[in-house]
Every structure is written in C-alpha cells, then in structure tokens.
C-alpha positions as CSV (number, residue, x, y, z in Angstrom):
1,M,40.0,-42.8,2.6
2,H,36.7,-41.4,1.6
3,D,35.9,-39.9,5.1
4,V,39.6,-38.1,5.4
5,R,39.2,-36.9,1.7
6,M,35.9,-35.6,2.0
7,Q,36.8,-33.9,5.6
8,R,39.7,-32.0,3.8
9,V,37.5,-30.7,1.1
10,M,34.7,-29.5,3.4
11,E,37.2,-28.0,5.6
12,S,39.3,-26.1,2.9
13,D,36.6,-25.4,0.4
14,H,33.0,-25.5,2.1
15,G,33.5,-22.2,4.0
16,A,33.5,-20.7,0.4
17,A,30.0,-22.2,-0.1
18,N,28.5,-19.4,2.1
19,S,29.3,-17.0,-0.6
20,Q,29.6,-19.2,-3.6
21,P,27.9,-22.3,-4.9
22,V,29.4,-25.6,-4.4
23,T,30.7,-26.9,-7.9
24,L,30.5,-30.4,-9.3
25,R,34.6,-30.6,-9.5
26,E,34.2,-30.3,-5.7
27,V,31.7,-32.9,-5.3
28,A,33.7,-35.2,-7.5
29,K,36.8,-34.6,-5.8
30,A,35.2,-35.3,-2.4
31,A,33.5,-38.5,-3.8
32,G,36.8,-39.6,-5.5
33,V,35.3,-39.7,-8.8
34,S,35.5,-38.0,-12.1
35,V,33.7,-34.8,-12.9
36,S,31.8,-36.8,-15.6
37,T,30.9,-39.7,-13.1
38,A,29.5,-37.2,-10.6
39,S,27.6,-35.3,-13.8
40,R,26.0,-38.6,-14.7
41,V,25.1,-39.7,-11.2
42,L,23.5,-36.4,-10.4
43,D,21.7,-36.0,-13.4
44,D,18.0,-36.2,-12.4
45,R,16.5,-36.6,-16.0
46,V,17.7,-40.3,-15.5
47,P,16.6,-42.9,-12.7
48,P,19.1,-43.0,-10.0
49,S,21.5,-45.8,-9.9
50,Q,21.7,-47.5,-6.5
51,N,25.4,-49.2,-6.9
52,A,27.7,-47.9,-4.0
53,T,29.5,-45.2,-6.1
54,A,26.2,-43.7,-7.1
55,V,25.3,-43.7,-3.4
56,R,28.3,-42.3,-2.2
57,V,28.4,-39.3,-4.9
58,R,24.8,-38.3,-3.8
59,E,25.7,-38.4,-0.1
60,V,28.6,-36.1,-0.8
61,A,26.6,-33.8,-2.9
62,V,23.8,-33.5,0.1
63,A,26.6,-33.0,2.6
64,L,28.3,-30.1,0.8
65,G,25.1,-28.6,-0.3
66,Y,25.3,-29.0,-3.8
67,R,22.7,-27.7,-6.1
68,R,22.6,-28.5,-9.8
69,N,22.8,-26.0,-12.1
70,T,20.0,-26.9,-14.5
71,F,19.8,-23.4,-16.1
72,A,23.3,-23.5,-18.3
73,S,22.7,-27.3,-18.8
74,S,19.1,-26.6,-20.1
75,L,20.1,-23.9,-22.4
76,R,22.9,-26.1,-23.9
77,R,20.4,-29.0,-24.6
78,G,18.0,-26.4,-26.1
79,Q,15.2,-27.8,-24.0
80,A,12.1,-25.9,-22.4
81,T,13.3,-24.7,-18.7
82,T,11.4,-23.6,-15.8
83,I,11.3,-20.2,-13.8
84,G,10.2,-19.8,-10.4
85,V,8.2,-17.0,-9.8
86,L,7.6,-15.8,-6.0
87,V,4.7,-13.4,-5.0
88,P,3.2,-12.3,-1.6
89,R,-0.2,-13.9,-2.7
90,L,-2.4,-14.6,-5.5
91,R,-5.6,-12.9,-4.3
92,D,-3.7,-9.6,-4.9
93,T,-5.0,-8.6,-8.4
94,V,-1.7,-6.8,-9.2
95,M,0.2,-9.8,-8.3
96,A,-2.0,-12.3,-10.2
97,L,-2.0,-10.1,-13.2
98,M,1.9,-9.9,-12.8
99,F,2.0,-13.7,-12.6
100,E,0.0,-14.1,-16.0
101,A,2.4,-11.4,-17.7
102,I,5.4,-13.4,-16.8
103,G,3.8,-16.5,-18.0
104,R,3.0,-15.1,-21.3
105,A,6.6,-13.7,-21.8
106,A,8.3,-16.9,-20.4
107,E,6.1,-19.1,-22.9
108,R,7.4,-16.8,-25.7
109,R,11.2,-17.5,-25.0
110,G,10.3,-21.1,-24.4
111,Y,10.0,-21.3,-20.6
112,F,7.3,-22.6,-18.4
113,A,6.7,-20.7,-15.2
114,I,5.3,-21.9,-11.9
115,V,4.5,-19.6,-8.9
116,A,5.0,-19.9,-5.0
117,T,3.4,-17.8,-2.6
118,A,5.0,-16.3,0.9
119,G,3.2,-13.3,2.3
120,D,5.0,-10.4,3.6
121,D,7.3,-12.6,5.9
122,P,11.0,-12.7,4.8
123,A,11.7,-16.0,6.5
124,E,8.6,-17.5,4.7
125,E,9.8,-15.9,1.5
126,Q,13.2,-17.5,1.7
127,R,11.5,-21.2,2.3
128,A,9.5,-20.7,-0.8
129,A,12.2,-19.5,-2.6
130,H,14.4,-22.7,-1.6
131,T,11.4,-24.9,-2.2
132,L,11.4,-23.8,-6.0
133,L,15.4,-24.1,-6.2
134,D,14.9,-27.6,-4.9
135,R,12.6,-28.5,-7.5
136,N,15.4,-27.3,-9.9
137,V,14.0,-24.4,-11.5
138,D,16.4,-22.5,-13.6
139,G,16.1,-18.9,-12.3
140,L,13.8,-17.0,-10.0
141,I,11.6,-13.9,-10.7
142,I,10.6,-12.4,-7.3
143,A,7.7,-10.0,-7.0
144,S,7.8,-9.8,-3.0
145,S,11.2,-8.3,-2.6
146,R,11.0,-5.5,0.5
147,R,13.7,-3.0,0.4
148,D,15.5,-4.7,3.1
149,D,14.9,-8.2,2.0
150,P,17.8,-10.6,2.4
151,L,16.7,-13.1,-0.2
152,P,18.3,-11.1,-3.2
153,R,21.6,-11.0,-1.3
154,E,21.6,-14.5,-0.5
155,L,20.8,-15.3,-4.5
156,R,23.4,-13.0,-5.5
157,E,26.0,-14.6,-3.2
158,Q,24.9,-18.0,-4.6
159,R,24.9,-16.8,-8.2
160,V,21.4,-18.0,-8.6
161,P,20.1,-16.4,-12.1
162,H,17.0,-14.0,-10.5
163,A,15.3,-10.7,-11.3
164,L,13.1,-8.7,-8.9
165,V,9.9,-7.6,-10.6
166,L,7.7,-4.5,-9.8
167,R,9.9,-3.7,-6.5
168,T,13.5,-3.4,-6.3
169,D,16.4,-3.5,-3.7
170,G,18.4,-1.3,-6.0
171,I,21.2,-4.0,-6.4
172,S,19.6,-7.3,-8.0
173,P,18.5,-7.2,-11.6
174,S,15.2,-5.4,-11.4
175,S,12.6,-4.7,-13.8
176,V,10.1,-2.1,-12.1
177,G,7.5,0.6,-13.5
178,D,8.8,4.1,-12.8
179,D,7.1,4.6,-9.6
180,E,8.4,7.8,-8.9
181,L,7.0,9.2,-12.2
182,G,3.8,7.6,-11.9
183,G,3.2,9.3,-8.4
184,Y,3.8,12.5,-10.0
185,L,1.6,12.1,-12.5
186,A,-1.3,11.1,-10.1
187,A,-0.8,14.0,-7.8
188,R,0.1,16.7,-10.6
189,H,-3.5,15.5,-12.4
190,L,-4.9,16.4,-9.2
191,L,-3.2,19.8,-8.8
192,D,-4.2,20.7,-12.3
193,L,-7.6,20.1,-11.5
194,G,-7.6,22.8,-8.4
195,H,-6.9,20.4,-5.6
196,T,-4.3,21.1,-2.9
197,D,-5.5,19.1,0.1
198,I,-4.5,15.9,-1.4
199,A,-4.2,12.7,0.6
200,V,-1.6,10.0,-0.3
201,L,-2.2,6.5,0.6
202,P,1.2,5.0,-0.5
203,G,0.9,1.3,0.8
204,P,3.5,0.0,3.1
205,L,6.7,1.9,3.2
206,F,8.8,-1.4,3.2
207,T,8.4,-1.7,-0.5
208,S,10.2,0.4,-3.2
209,T,6.8,0.9,-4.8
210,A,5.3,2.8,-2.0
211,T,8.2,4.8,-1.1
212,G,8.6,5.7,-5.1
213,R,5.1,6.6,-5.6
214,L,5.0,8.7,-2.4
215,A,8.1,10.7,-3.4
216,G,6.8,11.3,-6.7
217,A,3.5,12.5,-5.4
218,T,5.7,14.8,-2.9
219,K,7.6,16.1,-5.5
220,A,4.5,17.2,-7.4
221,L,3.2,19.1,-4.4
222,T,6.5,20.7,-3.7
223,D,7.1,21.8,-7.5
224,A,3.4,23.5,-7.5
225,G,4.5,25.3,-4.1
226,H,2.3,23.1,-1.7
227,A,4.1,22.1,1.4
228,P,2.9,18.2,1.9
229,N,0.7,17.9,5.0
230,P,2.0,14.9,6.9
231,E,-1.3,14.3,8.4
232,L,-2.6,13.6,4.9
233,V,-0.1,10.6,4.3
234,I,-1.4,7.3,6.0
235,E,1.0,4.2,5.6
236,T,-1.4,1.2,4.9
237,G,-1.2,-2.4,3.5
238,F,-2.5,-2.8,-0.1
239,G,-5.7,-4.2,0.4
240,I,-9.2,-3.2,0.0
241,E,-9.9,-3.0,3.9
242,D,-6.7,-0.9,4.1
243,G,-8.3,1.5,1.9
244,M,-11.3,1.4,3.6
245,E,-9.8,2.2,7.0
246,A,-7.6,4.9,5.8
247,G,-10.5,6.5,3.8
248,R,-13.1,6.5,7.0
249,R,-10.1,8.1,8.9
250,L,-9.7,10.8,6.4
251,F,-13.5,11.5,5.8
252,A,-14.2,11.7,9.6
253,A,-11.4,14.5,10.1
254,R,-12.8,17.7,10.7
255,A,-10.6,19.1,7.7
256,R,-11.0,16.2,5.4
257,P,-8.9,16.3,2.0
258,T,-10.6,17.1,-1.4
259,A,-8.7,14.5,-3.1
260,V,-6.9,11.3,-2.6
261,F,-4.1,9.4,-4.5
262,A,-4.4,6.1,-3.3
263,A,-1.1,3.9,-4.7
264,N,-2.9,0.9,-5.6
265,D,-6.3,0.4,-7.2
266,N,-7.4,-1.9,-4.3
267,L,-6.6,1.0,-2.0
268,A,-8.6,3.1,-4.3
269,I,-11.8,0.8,-4.2
270,G,-11.4,0.9,-0.3
271,V,-11.7,4.5,-0.3
272,M,-14.7,4.6,-2.7
273,A,-16.5,2.5,0.1
274,A,-15.4,4.8,2.7
275,A,-16.9,7.5,0.9
276,H,-19.9,5.9,0.3
277,H,-20.2,5.2,4.1
278,H,-19.6,8.8,4.7
279,G,-22.2,10.0,2.1
280,L,-19.6,11.6,-0.1
281,S,-19.8,11.0,-4.1
282,V,-16.6,10.2,-5.5
283,G,-15.8,12.4,-8.6
284,D,-17.9,15.3,-6.9
285,D,-17.2,15.6,-3.4
286,I,-13.9,13.7,-3.6
287,A,-11.6,13.4,-6.4
288,L,-9.8,10.0,-6.4
289,V,-6.6,8.4,-8.5
290,G,-5.5,5.0,-8.0
291,Y,-2.6,2.9,-9.4
292,N,-1.9,0.2,-11.8
293,D,-5.1,0.3,-13.8
294,I,-6.5,-3.2,-13.0
295,P,-9.3,-4.2,-15.3
296,L,-11.9,-3.6,-12.8
297,A,-10.8,0.1,-12.7
298,G,-12.8,1.3,-15.8
299,L,-15.9,-1.0,-15.0
300,L,-16.6,0.3,-11.6
301,P,-20.1,2.5,-11.2
302,V,-17.6,5.6,-10.9
303,P,-14.7,4.6,-13.4
304,L,-11.4,4.9,-11.6
305,T,-8.7,7.4,-12.7
306,S,-5.6,5.1,-12.6
307,V,-1.8,5.2,-13.5
308,R,-1.5,2.3,-15.8
309,T,1.4,-0.1,-15.0
310,P,2.5,-1.9,-18.3
311,F,2.8,-5.4,-17.0
312,D,3.8,-7.1,-20.0
313,Q,6.8,-4.9,-20.9
314,I,7.9,-5.4,-17.0
315,A,7.5,-9.0,-17.2
316,A,9.4,-9.4,-20.5
317,T,12.1,-7.2,-19.3
318,A,12.3,-9.0,-16.0
319,I,13.1,-12.5,-17.8
320,D,15.8,-10.8,-20.0
321,L,17.2,-9.6,-16.9
322,M,17.1,-12.7,-15.2
323,L,19.1,-14.2,-18.5
324,Q,21.6,-11.7,-17.9
325,S,22.0,-11.9,-14.2
326,H,25.8,-12.2,-13.9
327,S,26.4,-9.5,-16.5
328,E,27.3,-5.9,-16.0
329,A,23.8,-4.9,-17.3
330,E,22.1,-1.8,-15.7
331,P,20.5,-3.3,-12.5
332,V,17.3,-1.7,-12.5
333,K,15.1,-1.1,-15.9
334,R,11.9,1.3,-15.4
335,A,8.9,1.0,-17.5
336,L,7.0,4.5,-18.3
337,P,3.3,4.5,-16.5
338,T,0.5,6.1,-18.2
339,L,-2.1,8.2,-16.5
340,I,-5.5,7.1,-17.3
341,P,-8.3,9.9,-16.7
342,R,-11.9,8.8,-15.6
343,K,-14.6,10.1,-13.8
344,S,-13.6,9.3,-10.4
345,S,-11.1,12.4,-10.3
346,G,-13.9,14.8,-11.5
347,T,-13.6,17.8,-13.2
348,T,-11.5,21.1,-12.7
349,R,-12.5,22.9,-9.3
350,S,-13.8,26.4,-9.4
351,S,-12.2,28.8,-7.4
352,S,-15.3,29.0,-5.1
353,A,-15.2,25.2,-4.7
354,K,-14.7,24.5,-0.6
C-alpha cells in the first residue's frame, strides 16, 4: 500500500517539484502519516528515531527530494539562524571584505554566517550552494553570480530565500554598488585632470560589475566629447597578475595611454607593477584610478586613487533583501560609491603635456 501511495504522489506531484519545493504535507501523504508526525521525524534538532514509521518517513523525504525549511521555523522559535555565503574565492580581498561585512550585519540581526567558495565555475557554484543548503542554512547570499548564472534561477524556482551581493542578474534580489556611477566618477576624474587617452580595465565582462563600470566610464568619455577607443579597453580577470599583464600590454604600445581606470584595486596594483617595469612613474607619467578602496589602497608607496564601495551598507541591505526575497520589493538596491582622490591620479595636466 505504501509503495502504491508513494508512486501516485510521485507521479502526480513530483513533476511540480522541478519548479516548487516538496512540502511537508506531500511527504506525510506519501508516507501515510500525519503532518505532525512527519514534522517530528524530520526535525533534525532531535536524535533520529529508528522505528519503522520514522525510517519510512525519512526514506520518502529523500525519494521526493524534500528539504526542511528551517528559515521560517527558526524565526518562529526566535532562535539564531544561519546564513550561507557563497563567494568565488577568499584570497580576493574584495570578497574577503564582503564576507566580513556580511558577518557583521548578520550578527546584528541574530544570524551566523558561514562561507563556501566556488571559483568562477557555474557547476562548482551549484555544488557549493547545494552543500550549504544540505547543512540547513536558512538562506543564501551569493557574491559570485555571473550575469548568465543558472543558480539564482534555480533558487527562485525552489523559493529558497536568497540575495545576490555586489553582482546582479537583474531578477533575483540584489544588493550592489552603483557600478555605472562609480565608473563614471573614475573616468570623469581623469578627464577633469586633462586626460583623454584613458585605458579601461573592466575585469571579466561576464559580471555585472565589469559591464556597469565600463558603461559608466564610456558614458563619461562620451559626455566629454571623446569617442572611446576600443583598443584601450582590455577585458581581464580581477587579479593582480591580470593587471600586470594588461599594463605591460598598454605600456609597450607605441601610443600608450596617459591614464588607466582599473575597475578593481588588485588590477590597479598590477598596473602599478607594470608601470614600474617600464620605468614609468605612477602619478606623474601615468594617472591611475582603482575601485573598491581596499585598506591597502591608501598605504601603497604611491597611494591609490580609488572609488570606495560601501561594503557594510551593501551587506546589510543584502540580508534584508534575503529576508524579503518573496515579497514585491524592488529587486535591485544600489549603494552610492565615493571617489577618494590620492597621489596615483596625479595633478591637472598642462596643455603642453604629452
């Protein structure tokens, strides 16, 4: 009888599980028990019972792909809950800063944040997300979303509380900096200093940060009457080595730029190293602007002009959006960046400057 009942439920209901999560009521129906019994058996706060009914309920739950929704139950109990944070890598200073900011914001709200890393591989990202969910986190904050990332869509379909942070796919709840404005501020600063041959290193264009910052810089150049030079836009990764490689390529060219906007401080540090390799003085021969204003930026031998990202504000908003992820709230919240001028961008160029 149990097998027949379970087969009927799987045939009639499980097709919908691809778009909606399996409910406790469906598990109870398939196992032939009450909802309260199923709830007690699947409550992982108590030692698992080994009686036949409990074993059957757990087997049915696994077969149907049931995942207990600890988010709502934890809130009802008034207990501290856990947030999973997914980042590409923690050796990336920006991602480490973002995770720390999320941890602080989570603690203020009575949550505990745990982190998993996934690189830039969408398949690995999905595996890492499922690992966090299997550990009964109450929601996910994702800092590694590509614009074409399938994971946010999957989470929306399964109604898993989540929010994207620093990057957005334009659909899932997202807390980001205003990247287009930040790119505009960086390029406008260099234009105001008299530069027109401005190179832009946007980072990987599969991210919304890169496309947004490049769009802002392009708009600033266009508004100033300067057609952007495609040869001065180099797509890169976000690492120091990527900045070094791009910088060497720029500075080895016959007509090198007089200024560089690197859409990440690590990229900018790499550009500094390339400039030194070519015997160029940052702040004098080459103006340079980075992005995010990591703590190291102001401590470099030539302090780095950078666009400051308000990590704590973005983190707090991300958690709030995660809590409201099924509401009709505005899906993307943008925090305002601030340009922090330092020596690396130099001073106003004279009309006779080459």
